[in-house]
Structure formats: C-alpha cells, structure tokens
Steps between C-alpha positions, in 0.01 A plus 500: 500500500148580634251216551163531324190298422427487131148511361435391142171631360399345168212688336315467173709768329820529706701347779726652759732414785483713811744494792364584839626518849401643830722768643409708807142356495447612141469287189722620223454379143723521201417391146779273378379380159194551276416316183225469247266198506227398263312202371553379149335241278675166528318249280132524587542674836614832643789423736747666735867470408615339823853453375526877446342573839745267669790664315385846610464393863857370496617825331340694781667289765834555333439877512473475877874421516586823308272694736668334803171340599516158667169315449401301812159405371308504174125496445323479164150632426331404175148459362422209733284300254740406218729196521712252315494123542816294537565136432685256725831640382394862568472569130230738377181332370319828443571860423402767751165579337376844597182552699415743218484212248152396389545131563289519814197656329205290609706286740363660816146423400593133429677462832204642683289223347732254679573686826243712681593866507465512879724200550764645267496826687511329838811305395685780324368832628580667173290714261337336204722610214510310173881487506542336837740204517218244541357597164841486332551152644151395388585618151801270504300209638239544228731570206842355589466235771827341395683803629342466847582129496870585454506782752679432825 
C-alpha cells in the first residue's frame, strides 16, 4: 500500500479529497472523492450541512483503502471564517452558518464604532469583509449573548 498525504478541499459548491505524494522529486495528485456541497435555509439562517460534509470526508477516506492508498496525514481547507460553537460537553450550540448569510449585514460598521479600523487590521491582518468571523461573533453577542455564555 502506498503512503499519501490527503488534502480535503471544502468549497462553496463542492468538496473533494485529493491524495498526493512525492515520487522522484515530483508531486503526483490523484482525486479520490468528490461531492456536492451547498448551503440551505435552516430556520432563519443559511447553513452548511456539517454532518453531510463529515460523512463525505469519511467516505473519501474509506475509498483510499480500495485504491490501496495509505493516508499518513490529512489536511482540511475550508472557508476560514465560518464556525460552530460547542458547550462544555462538546455539543453543538450553533449551526455552521454560512458566510453568505445576511446576518452580518451592518455588523462591520458597528464593530468599527467600537474598535478602530487600524487597530483591527494591526491585530488580524485580514481584509475588511462583512462576513469575517469577528462580525459573525459580534452578531451573536448582540442578538444571542446566551449562546456565547454557554460556549466553551
């Protein structure tokens, strides 16, 4: 069985698992598994189906065995701004609300009334996008502080 590193790429419309290894100073890549991904309305928010995503990642890892690929490492790349919050028992407190949801409309402007733009950039080094995690967290603080209180 050949040893590979597995890369999981989760995009806004699809996900895939790629197997890669270096042989004779060349990187070889092989697609192992591809699946559809989309946001859907869950209550008042547009959310990612993280249970489905997790299921698909496991399905891709299982396909490695059939392809005689032995994963020695696994890396996952996602949207980088979306999250879930867990309680002290590692139970979900929130859904994985998509950065495409409108809940952060106006939040950036409110945060910038509290934190100077220059200071925020100095601390984070990220672009000013209305969907950044800080604005999602501020939405929760403003509208559902009880969730943040329970988050561990």
